[in-house]
C-alpha positions as CSV (number, residue, x, y, z in Angstrom):
1,M,36.3,1.8,-9.5
2,I,37.1,1.9,-5.8
3,F,36.0,5.4,-5.5
4,A,32.9,4.9,-7.3
5,A,32.2,1.8,-5.2
6,S,33.2,3.7,-1.9
7,A,31.0,6.7,-2.8
8,A,27.9,4.3,-3.7
9,I,28.3,2.2,-0.5
10,L,28.6,5.6,1.6
11,A,25.6,7.2,0.0
12,A,23.5,3.9,0.5
13,I,24.4,3.9,4.1
14,L,23.9,7.7,5.1
15,V,20.6,7.6,3.0
16,S,19.2,4.8,5.1
17,L,20.4,6.6,8.5
18,D,18.9,9.4,7.2
19,K,15.4,8.0,6.5
20,A,15.5,6.7,9.9
21,K,16.0,10.2,11.3
22,L,19.4,9.2,12.9
23,L,21.4,12.0,11.4
24,E,20.0,15.4,11.8
25,K,20.8,15.4,15.6
26,A,24.1,13.6,15.2
27,A,25.5,16.4,13.1
28,R,25.1,18.7,15.9
29,M,27.4,16.4,18.3
30,P,30.7,16.6,16.6
31,A,32.6,15.9,19.7
32,L,30.4,13.0,20.9
33,L,30.7,11.4,17.4
34,M,34.5,11.8,17.6
35,F,35.0,10.3,20.8
36,A,32.4,7.6,20.2
37,G,34.8,6.7,17.0
38,L,37.9,6.7,18.9
39,G,36.3,4.5,21.5
40,V,35.3,2.0,18.8
41,A,38.8,2.0,17.4
42,L,40.6,1.6,20.5
43,V,38.3,-1.5,21.5
44,Y,38.7,-2.9,17.7
45,R,42.4,-2.5,17.9
46,G,42.5,-4.1,21.6
47,A,40.6,-7.2,20.0
48,G,43.1,-7.4,17.2
49,G,41.3,-6.5,14.2
50,P,42.8,-6.2,10.9
51,A,43.4,-2.6,9.5
52,A,41.1,-1.2,7.2
53,P,42.4,-1.2,3.4
54,A,44.1,2.1,2.9
55,E,43.0,2.7,-0.7
56,W,39.5,2.0,0.4
57,V,39.7,4.3,3.2
58,A,41.1,7.2,1.2
59,A,38.5,6.7,-1.4
60,G,35.6,7.0,0.9
61,A,37.2,10.2,2.3
62,D,37.6,11.7,-0.8
63,A,33.9,11.0,-1.8
64,L,32.7,12.9,1.5
65,L,35.3,15.8,1.1
66,A,34.0,15.9,-2.7
67,A,30.5,16.4,-1.4
68,L,31.5,19.1,1.2
69,G,33.6,21.0,-1.6
70,F,30.8,21.0,-4.1
71,A,28.1,22.2,-1.3
72,A,30.7,24.7,-0.2
73,A,31.6,26.0,-3.7
74,A,27.8,26.2,-4.5
75,Q,27.2,28.9,-1.8
76,F,28.6,31.9,-3.6
77,R,29.6,33.6,-6.9
78,V,33.2,34.0,-7.1
79,S,33.2,37.1,-9.1
80,R,30.6,38.8,-6.7
81,L,31.9,37.6,-3.3
82,A,33.9,40.9,-2.4
83,T,30.8,43.1,-3.2
84,I,28.1,40.5,-1.5
85,C,30.5,40.0,1.7
86,P,33.4,42.0,2.0
87,A,34.3,40.3,5.3
88,S,34.0,36.7,3.7
89,F,36.2,38.3,0.8
90,R,39.1,39.5,3.3
91,L,38.8,36.3,5.2
92,T,39.3,34.3,2.1
93,I,42.1,36.1,0.2
94,G,43.8,37.3,3.3
95,G,43.4,35.5,6.4
96,A,43.4,32.2,5.0
97,P,46.6,32.7,2.9
98,L,48.1,34.4,6.0
99,F,47.3,31.5,8.4
100,L,48.6,28.9,5.9
101,I,52.1,30.6,5.8
102,V,52.5,31.3,9.5
103,C,50.9,27.8,10.4
104,G,53.5,25.9,8.0
105,L,56.3,28.0,9.4
106,A,55.2,27.3,13.0
107,A,54.6,23.5,12.2
108,F,58.3,23.3,10.4
109,I,59.9,25.0,13.6
110,L,57.8,23.2,16.3
111,A,56.7,19.9,15.3
112,P,59.0,17.0,15.1
113,N,60.0,15.0,11.9
114,L,58.0,17.7,9.6
115,T,60.0,18.6,6.3
116,L,59.0,22.2,5.0
117,G,57.2,20.4,2.4
118,S,55.1,18.1,4.9
119,A,54.6,21.0,7.5
120,F,52.8,23.1,4.9
121,L,50.9,20.2,3.5
122,L,49.8,20.0,7.4
123,A,49.1,23.8,7.2
124,G,47.0,23.4,3.9
125,A,44.9,20.8,5.5
126,L,44.4,22.9,8.7
127,T,43.4,25.8,6.5
128,L,40.2,24.0,5.3
129,N,37.4,25.0,7.6
130,G,34.1,23.9,6.0
131,A,32.7,22.5,9.3
132,A,31.3,25.3,11.1
133,F,28.9,23.0,12.9
134,D,27.5,25.9,14.9
135,R,26.5,28.2,12.0
136,R,22.8,27.4,12.7
137,A,23.3,29.0,16.2
138,V,24.3,32.1,14.5
139,A,21.6,32.1,11.9
140,N,19.0,31.8,14.4
141,A,20.3,34.5,16.9
142,P,19.6,38.2,16.5
143,A,22.9,38.9,15.2
144,P,23.9,41.7,12.7
145,A,23.3,40.6,9.2
146,V,26.8,41.2,8.1
147,I,28.0,38.7,10.8
148,K,25.3,36.2,9.6
149,A,26.7,36.5,6.1
150,A,30.2,36.2,7.0
151,V,29.7,32.9,9.0
152,R,27.8,31.4,6.1
153,L,29.8,32.2,3.3
154,E,33.9,32.5,4.6
155,S,33.9,29.0,5.5
156,A,32.2,28.1,2.0
157,A,34.7,30.3,0.3
158,I,37.9,29.0,2.3
159,L,37.1,25.4,1.7
160,A,36.0,25.8,-2.0
161,L,39.2,27.8,-3.0
162,G,41.5,26.2,-0.5
163,L,40.8,22.5,-1.4
164,P,42.9,23.1,-4.6
165,V,45.7,24.7,-2.6
166,A,45.8,21.5,-0.4
167,I,45.8,19.4,-3.3
168,F,48.9,20.9,-4.5
169,L,50.7,21.1,-1.4
170,E,50.1,17.3,-1.2
171,A,51.8,16.9,-4.4
172,A,54.7,19.2,-3.5
173,A,55.2,17.0,-0.4
174,T,55.2,13.8,-2.3
175,V,58.6,12.3,-3.3
176,A,58.8,11.1,-7.0
177,P,60.4,7.6,-7.7
178,D,64.1,7.5,-8.3
179,T,63.4,6.7,-11.9
180,L,61.3,10.1,-12.4
181,P,62.1,13.7,-12.1
182,A,61.3,15.2,-8.8
183,A,58.9,17.7,-10.3
184,T,57.0,14.7,-11.4
185,P,54.2,14.8,-8.6
186,I,53.8,18.6,-9.2
187,F,53.2,18.1,-13.1
188,E,50.9,15.2,-12.4
189,A,48.8,17.1,-10.1
190,S,48.8,20.2,-12.6
191,F,47.4,17.8,-15.4
192,S,44.9,16.3,-12.8
193,A,43.7,19.7,-11.9
194,L,43.4,21.0,-15.4
195,G,41.2,18.0,-16.4
196,A,39.1,18.0,-13.3
197,F,38.3,21.8,-13.6
198,A,37.4,21.3,-17.2
199,L,35.2,18.4,-16.3
200,G,33.6,19.8,-13.4
201,G,33.3,23.2,-14.8
202,L,31.4,21.8,-18.0
203,A,29.2,19.7,-15.6
204,G,28.5,22.6,-13.4
205,L,28.1,25.2,-16.2
206,T,25.7,23.1,-18.1
207,A,23.6,22.2,-14.8
208,G,23.3,26.2,-14.2
209,I,22.1,26.9,-17.5
210,A,19.7,24.1,-17.6
211,G,18.2,24.8,-14.3
212,N,17.9,28.4,-15.5
213,L,15.9,27.4,-18.5
214,A,13.7,24.7,-16.7
215,D,10.0,25.2,-16.4
216,N,10.3,23.8,-12.8
217,K,12.7,26.0,-10.8
218,R,12.9,23.8,-8.1
219,K,14.8,21.2,-9.9
220,R,17.9,23.6,-10.0
221,A,19.5,21.8,-6.8
222,T,18.8,18.8,-8.4
223,Y,20.5,19.5,-11.6
224,A,23.4,20.8,-9.4
225,I,23.8,17.7,-7.5
226,A,23.6,15.4,-10.6
227,A,26.5,17.7,-12.0
228,G,28.5,17.3,-8.8
229,V,28.1,13.4,-8.7
230,I,28.8,13.1,-12.4
231,A,31.9,15.3,-12.3
232,A,33.2,13.2,-9.3
233,L,32.6,9.7,-10.8
234,L,34.0,10.8,-14.1
235,A,37.0,12.4,-13.0
236,A,39.2,9.0,-12.0
237,P,38.9,7.6,-15.5
238,F,40.0,10.6,-17.1
239,G,42.9,11.0,-14.7
240,A,41.4,13.7,-13.0
241,H,41.0,14.3,-9.1
242,P,37.4,13.6,-8.2
243,V,37.5,16.3,-5.1
244,F,38.8,19.0,-7.4
245,A,36.0,18.1,-10.1
246,A,33.1,18.1,-7.8
247,T,34.3,21.5,-6.4
248,A,34.7,22.9,-10.0
249,A,31.1,21.8,-10.7
250,G,30.0,23.5,-7.6
251,L,32.0,26.8,-8.5
252,L,30.6,27.2,-12.1
253,W,26.9,25.9,-11.0
254,G,27.2,28.7,-8.3
255,E,28.5,31.3,-10.8
256,E,25.8,30.5,-13.4
257,T,22.6,29.9,-11.5
258,A,19.9,32.2,-10.8
259,A,18.8,30.0,-7.8
260,P,18.1,32.3,-4.6
261,A,20.0,32.3,-1.4
262,T,17.8,30.0,0.2
263,T,18.2,27.2,-2.4
264,R,22.0,27.4,-2.0
265,V,21.7,27.1,2.0
266,R,19.2,24.4,1.8
267,L,21.6,22.4,-0.7
268,R,24.5,22.9,1.9
269,R,22.3,22.0,4.7
270,D,21.3,18.8,3.3
271,I,24.7,17.8,2.4
272,D,26.3,18.8,5.7
273,K,23.5,16.4,7.4
274,L,24.7,13.4,5.7
275,V,28.4,14.0,5.5
276,L,29.5,15.5,8.9
277,P,28.2,12.7,11.1
278,A,30.4,10.3,9.1
279,A,33.4,12.3,8.9
280,F,33.3,13.3,12.6
281,F,32.9,9.5,13.3
282,A,35.7,8.4,10.9
283,F,37.7,10.9,12.2
284,G,37.5,9.4,15.7
285,A,37.9,6.0,14.5
286,L,40.9,6.4,11.9
287,L,43.0,9.5,13.2
288,G,41.9,9.5,16.9
289,P,44.4,6.8,18.2
290,Q,47.2,8.7,16.2
291,V,47.0,11.5,19.2
292,L,48.6,9.0,21.7
293,Q,51.7,9.4,19.6
294,A,51.9,13.0,20.3
295,D,54.7,14.8,22.3
296,M,54.9,18.0,24.1
297,L,56.0,20.1,21.2
298,T,53.1,18.5,19.1
299,V,50.7,19.8,22.0
300,V,52.2,23.4,21.9
301,F,51.7,23.7,18.1
302,A,48.4,22.3,18.2
303,I,47.1,25.0,20.9
304,A,49.0,27.7,19.0
305,A,47.4,26.7,15.8
306,I,43.8,27.0,17.2
307,T,44.3,30.2,18.9
308,V,46.9,32.8,18.1
309,L,48.0,31.4,14.8
310,R,44.3,31.2,13.8
311,A,42.7,34.4,15.1
312,G,45.7,36.6,14.6
313,P,45.7,36.4,10.8
314,R,41.9,36.7,10.6
315,L,41.7,39.8,13.0
316,A,44.6,41.4,10.7
317,S,42.5,40.6,7.6
318,L,39.5,42.2,9.0
319,G,41.1,45.4,10.3
320,S,40.6,47.9,7.7
321,L,36.8,47.1,7.4
322,S,34.2,49.2,8.8
323,M,33.0,46.8,11.2
324,A,32.5,47.1,15.0
325,K,35.6,45.6,17.0
326,E,33.2,43.2,18.7
327,S,32.0,41.6,15.5
328,Q,35.7,41.7,14.3
329,L,36.7,39.6,17.3
330,F,33.8,37.3,17.1
331,L,34.8,36.3,13.3
332,A,38.3,36.1,14.2
333,W,37.5,33.3,16.7
334,F,34.1,32.0,15.7
335,G,35.4,30.9,11.8
336,G,38.5,29.3,10.6
337,A,38.8,26.3,13.1
338,P,39.5,23.2,11.1
339,G,36.9,20.5,11.4
340,A,35.4,17.8,9.2
341,A,36.8,19.4,6.1
342,S,40.4,19.1,7.6
343,A,39.9,15.5,8.9
344,L,38.5,14.2,5.6
345,F,41.5,15.5,4.0
346,L,44.1,13.9,6.2
347,I,42.0,10.5,6.1
348,S,42.6,10.7,2.1
349,L,46.4,11.0,2.4
350,F,46.0,7.1,4.0
351,D,47.0,5.7,0.6
352,A,49.9,8.1,-0.1
353,P,52.8,6.7,1.3
354,S,55.4,8.9,-0.8
355,I,54.5,11.7,1.3
356,V,57.5,12.8,3.3
357,A,56.7,12.3,7.1
358,L,53.2,11.4,6.4
359,D,53.1,9.7,10.1
360,A,53.9,12.9,11.9
361,V,51.5,14.8,9.4
362,L,48.6,12.7,10.7
363,T,49.7,12.7,14.3
364,V,49.9,16.8,14.6
365,G,46.7,16.9,12.3
366,A,44.5,14.6,14.4
367,L,45.7,16.4,17.8
368,T,45.2,19.9,16.2
369,I,41.7,19.0,14.7
370,M,40.6,17.2,17.8
371,L,41.4,20.1,20.3
372,S,40.0,22.6,17.6
373,I,36.7,20.6,17.6
374,V,36.6,20.6,21.6
375,A,37.6,24.2,21.7
376,A,35.3,25.5,19.2
377,R,32.0,23.7,20.7
378,I,32.9,25.0,24.2
379,T,33.6,28.6,23.2
380,S,31.2,29.3,20.2
381,R,27.9,29.7,22.2
382,P,29.3,31.7,25.2
383,L,31.1,33.8,22.4
384,L,28.0,34.5,20.5
385,K,26.2,35.7,23.7
386,V,28.6,38.1,24.2
387,L,28.4,39.4,20.8
388,L,24.8,39.9,21.0
389,K,25.3,41.7,24.4
390,E,27.9,44.0,23.1
391,T,25.7,44.7,20.0
392,A,23.0,45.6,22.0
393,V,25.0,47.9,24.1
394,A,26.4,49.6,21.1
395,R,23.0,50.0,19.3
396,K,22.0,51.9,22.7
397,R,24.8,54.0,22.7
398,A,24.2,54.9,19.4
399,L,20.8,55.8,19.6
400,Y,21.8,58.0,22.9
401,V,24.4,59.9,20.8
402,S,22.0,60.5,18.1
């Protein structure tokens, strides 16, 4: 009930703000929204305001994360990702898992107070990169088609396929009550995931078939959204995870539907426009103050996580592709940065006190995401200009040689 109520309240607020045309521009200012939230939080805490109910905060984060997961999953067909965009496929099955492993080990070594389980939970959260807020800049630029496709699809694929992994890592970092076996959280997460996939998959598959058979093909996106909402709302009463259920609905709809790429892109754009401003503001307000607890080792890890630990595995996964070196370097840095999805996942842990070293996970994660948002915002557009310049030079060189 709390999840449904939180989702309804957030939907009403965000739709009202969208009708007032206050969200479209706000979605392009993640750093400003983040620092605005941090400022509000500091003033609120200084005034002695009561803490927000953890269960409601986590439920709201789950609702927003379910929307992001659904929109990302609806962008592609899993069975055809390797054929349609080899770069996205390599980044998803190669770069993301490698980053997860390297980041988890680095967090365990560098970040204070983290156990191995909580370190990999942190790494799982940072792997989610569904908030490439400068995707539009690449889409509108005269960049190579392979770059545009990779930027659009890799963040969607990593988010959609990485969310279940992050949810299982949350269970692995959770301590079972003394009266129950130690593996209880894993078993419960497994049953929850199975129920969520069955429920969400059925909803998404039904919506895809119905949309393909409908006389009005424009209603395909409407059917898809209905499937995602139904799956998320019915998940909790059936003991399933709502985020997993919504993501499964998006995956099966994306696999079954005959909707063109423009419909998929528009669907994600409309959902991002609603969710991203709320996510960045909530991140600043709820997790921003955690940064004040960071020490020097935490800073070192955060800087490493958004630079060499992130770009290295991504570049390695692209190494064997027949892609220009400048394009590989661009994709290695431009994508993969933790953002809104990572922030929402951490906020969703607010009502999970049984997680080992939860406060340390939130502190390290908050600093890493904050630095990531600032760094990505500062460097993405200059990097895009360099890519376009190098691509133009390469084209001229190829014409000269021919």
